[in-house]
C-alpha positions as CSV (number, residue, x, y, z in Angstrom):
1,X,-124.4,140.8,4.1
2,X,-125.7,142.6,1.4
3,X,-122.5,144.8,0.7
4,X,-120.5,141.6,0.9
5,X,-122.7,140.4,-1.9
6,X,-122.3,143.4,-4.2
7,X,-118.4,143.0,-3.3
8,X,-118.4,139.5,-5.1
9,X,-121.3,140.8,-7.8
10,X,-118.6,143.7,-8.5
11,X,-116.0,141.0,-8.7
12,X,-118.1,138.9,-11.3
13,X,-119.2,142.2,-13.5
14,X,-115.3,143.3,-13.5
15,X,-113.7,140.3,-14.1
16,X,-116.4,138.9,-16.9
17,X,-116.0,142.0,-18.5
18,X,-112.1,141.9,-18.7
19,X,-112.2,138.2,-20.0
20,X,-115.1,137.9,-22.0
21,X,-115.8,141.6,-23.5
22,X,-112.1,142.6,-23.9
23,X,-109.5,139.9,-23.9
24,X,-111.3,137.1,-26.0
25,X,-112.6,139.9,-28.0
26,X,-109.6,141.8,-28.7
27,X,-108.3,138.3,-30.0
28,X,-110.8,136.5,-31.6
29,X,-111.3,137.2,-35.3
30,X,-114.5,135.3,-36.8
31,X,-114.0,133.7,-39.4
32,X,-110.1,134.0,-39.8
33,X,-108.6,131.3,-38.1
34,X,-104.8,132.5,-39.3
35,X,-105.8,136.1,-37.4
36,X,-107.3,134.5,-34.4
37,X,-103.9,132.5,-34.2
38,X,-101.6,135.2,-34.8
39,X,-103.6,137.0,-32.0
40,X,-103.4,134.4,-29.2
41,X,-99.5,134.2,-29.8
42,X,-98.6,137.6,-29.6
43,X,-101.1,138.2,-26.7
44,X,-100.2,135.1,-24.8
45,X,-100.5,136.9,-21.3
46,X,-103.7,138.5,-21.6
47,X,-105.3,135.1,-23.1
48,X,-103.9,133.5,-19.5
49,X,-105.2,136.6,-17.5
50,X,-108.7,136.0,-19.5
51,X,-108.6,132.4,-18.3
52,X,-107.6,133.3,-14.6
53,X,-110.0,136.4,-14.4
54,X,-113.3,133.5,-15.2
55,X,-111.4,131.4,-12.7
56,X,-111.7,134.4,-10.6
57,X,-115.8,135.1,-12.3
58,X,-116.7,131.7,-11.4
59,X,-115.4,131.4,-7.9
60,X,-117.1,134.9,-7.1
61,X,-120.7,134.1,-8.7
62,X,-121.1,131.0,-6.0
63,X,-119.7,133.7,-3.1
64,X,-122.6,136.1,-4.3
65,X,-124.8,133.6,-4.6
66,X,-124.4,131.8,-0.9
67,X,-123.9,135.5,0.7
68,X,-127.8,136.4,-1.3
69,X,-129.5,133.1,-0.1
70,X,-128.3,134.0,3.9
71,X,-129.8,137.6,2.9
72,X,-132.9,135.9,1.1
73,X,-133.3,132.9,3.3
74,X,-136.5,134.6,5.2
75,X,-137.8,135.6,2.9
76,X,-138.8,132.1,0.9
77,X,-136.0,129.6,1.4
78,X,-137.0,127.5,-1.9
79,X,-136.8,129.7,-3.9
80,X,-133.1,131.3,-2.2
81,X,-132.2,127.8,-3.1
82,X,-133.5,127.7,-6.4
83,X,-131.2,130.5,-6.9
84,X,-128.2,128.9,-5.7
85,X,-129.0,126.2,-7.8
86,X,-129.1,128.1,-11.1
87,X,-125.8,129.6,-10.4
88,X,-124.2,126.4,-8.6
89,X,-124.8,125.3,-12.4
90,X,-124.1,127.9,-14.5
91,X,-120.7,128.1,-12.7
92,X,-119.7,124.7,-13.3
93,X,-120.6,125.2,-16.8
94,X,-118.2,127.8,-16.9
95,X,-115.4,126.2,-15.6
96,X,-115.6,123.2,-18.2
97,X,-116.2,125.7,-20.8
98,X,-112.8,127.2,-20.1
99,X,-111.0,123.5,-21.3
100,X,-111.3,125.0,-24.5
101,X,-110.1,128.7,-23.9
102,X,-106.8,126.9,-22.4
103,X,-106.8,124.5,-25.1
104,X,-106.8,126.9,-28.0
105,X,-103.6,128.5,-26.1
106,X,-101.9,125.3,-26.0
107,X,-102.6,124.3,-29.5
108,X,-101.6,128.3,-30.8
109,X,-98.6,128.6,-28.6
110,X,-96.9,125.0,-28.2
111,X,-95.4,123.6,-30.9
112,X,-95.7,119.9,-29.6
113,X,-99.5,119.9,-29.9
114,X,-99.6,122.0,-33.0
115,X,-97.6,119.6,-35.2
116,X,-99.7,116.8,-35.0
117,X,-102.1,118.9,-37.4
118,X,-99.9,120.4,-39.3
119,X,-101.4,123.2,-41.3
120,X,-104.7,122.9,-40.0
121,X,-103.6,123.8,-36.5
122,X,-104.6,127.6,-37.2
123,X,-108.4,126.0,-37.6
124,X,-107.9,124.2,-34.9
125,X,-107.1,127.0,-32.5
126,X,-110.3,128.6,-34.2
127,X,-112.5,126.1,-33.4
128,X,-111.7,125.8,-29.8
129,X,-112.0,129.5,-29.5
130,X,-115.4,129.1,-31.1
131,X,-116.7,126.4,-29.2
132,X,-116.0,128.2,-25.8
133,X,-117.6,131.1,-27.1
134,X,-120.6,128.7,-27.9
135,X,-120.0,127.5,-24.4
136,X,-120.0,131.2,-23.0
137,X,-123.6,131.5,-25.0
138,X,-125.3,128.1,-23.6
139,X,-124.2,129.6,-19.9
140,X,-126.4,132.2,-20.4
141,X,-129.2,130.0,-19.8
142,X,-128.3,129.2,-16.1
143,X,-127.4,132.9,-15.4
144,X,-130.7,133.8,-16.5
145,X,-132.7,131.6,-15.0
146,X,-130.6,132.8,-11.6
147,X,-132.1,136.4,-12.1
148,X,-135.7,135.2,-12.1
149,X,-136.1,133.9,-8.2
150,X,-133.6,136.3,-7.2
151,X,-136.1,139.1,-8.9
152,X,-138.6,137.5,-7.2
153,X,-137.3,137.4,-3.8
154,X,-136.0,141.3,-4.3
155,X,-139.4,142.4,-5.2
156,X,-141.3,140.5,-2.4
157,X,-138.8,141.1,0.7
158,X,-139.4,145.1,1.0
159,X,-135.4,145.2,1.2
160,X,-135.1,146.5,-2.5
161,X,-137.0,148.6,-5.1
162,X,-140.0,146.7,-6.2
163,X,-138.9,148.4,-9.9
164,X,-135.4,146.6,-9.2
165,X,-137.2,143.0,-8.9
166,X,-139.5,143.5,-12.1
167,X,-135.9,144.4,-14.1
168,X,-134.5,141.5,-12.8
169,X,-137.0,139.2,-13.8
170,X,-137.2,140.4,-17.1
171,X,-133.3,140.4,-17.4
172,X,-134.0,136.2,-16.9
173,X,-136.2,136.8,-20.3
174,X,-133.3,138.8,-21.9
175,X,-130.6,136.0,-21.3
176,X,-132.6,133.4,-22.9
177,X,-134.2,134.7,-25.8
178,X,-130.7,135.9,-26.2
179,X,-129.1,132.3,-26.4
180,X,-131.7,131.1,-28.1
181,X,-131.3,133.0,-31.2
182,X,-128.2,132.7,-31.1
183,X,-128.5,129.3,-32.0
184,X,-131.7,129.1,-33.5
185,X,-131.4,132.3,-35.4
186,X,-127.8,133.8,-35.8
187,X,-128.4,135.8,-38.6
188,X,-130.0,138.2,-36.3
189,X,-126.4,139.4,-35.5
190,X,-125.0,141.4,-32.6
191,X,-127.1,144.6,-32.6
192,X,-130.4,142.3,-31.9
193,X,-128.2,140.8,-29.0
194,X,-127.3,144.6,-27.4
195,X,-130.9,144.9,-27.7
196,X,-132.6,142.0,-26.0
197,X,-129.6,141.7,-23.1
198,X,-130.0,145.8,-22.6
199,X,-132.2,144.6,-19.6
200,X,-129.6,142.3,-18.3
201,X,-127.0,145.2,-18.0
202,X,-129.5,147.8,-16.6
203,X,-130.6,144.9,-14.0
204,X,-127.0,143.6,-12.6
205,X,-125.6,147.0,-12.6
206,X,-128.3,148.5,-10.8
207,X,-128.5,145.6,-8.1
208,X,-124.7,145.9,-7.9
209,X,-124.8,149.8,-7.1
210,X,-127.8,149.4,-4.8
211,X,-125.8,146.0,-2.8
212,X,-122.6,148.6,-2.6
213,X,-124.1,152.0,-2.0
214,X,-127.6,151.0,-0.1
215,X,-126.9,147.6,1.2
216,X,-130.9,147.0,2.2
217,X,-133.8,149.0,3.3
218,X,-133.5,149.1,6.9
219,X,-137.0,149.1,7.3
220,X,-137.4,146.0,5.6
221,X,-134.8,144.3,7.8
222,X,-136.5,145.2,11.2
223,X,-139.7,143.7,9.7
224,X,-138.0,140.9,9.0
225,X,-136.3,140.5,12.2
226,X,-137.4,137.2,14.6
227,X,-139.6,138.3,17.5
228,X,-137.1,139.1,20.0
229,X,-134.0,139.4,18.0
């Protein structure tokens, strides 16, 4: 069960990195509508692949949460359920937000959508891409909150190193601070974002690696098994 969760979690990580940190980061030129539109037209297949990758990310995210629920429900069913709820809401936000991504593609590549806006179609494309970027940031609230119950369960279950549970809980606040700062203090820039989200990268990569390589601590599994099992 743990290794299955690890596989789904790895898919989330790989597809998310490809879609957000490679494909869109390569195509989007902040503040330059014409360049962004040209990049989408020239790399339409890459932009479409990013869309599909996010669909896979969303699906795998739900599967991760469901699998981890089965793994943790004997520890604290209410906390495990909260973990699933946070992930489900965050996934729903990501899926709805993808409308902006696909709309930008339509306006950039389909003349029937661009024509009514005349020379302003490039600006509309950039607006749609930026709206998607902001929506992605807003989703960070839920993706941060889901780490808090997961970290608590990892810490208290005995199935994972306690240090991992602590780092997961700390990562939750890194996500929250980064999301709030992007709207309240946008001038802090990318460096600040990288600093506060560093625990996120450490925590989630550690969790994925532990699930895939070790699974769970066998001693904890034995302790938690029902009498007579």
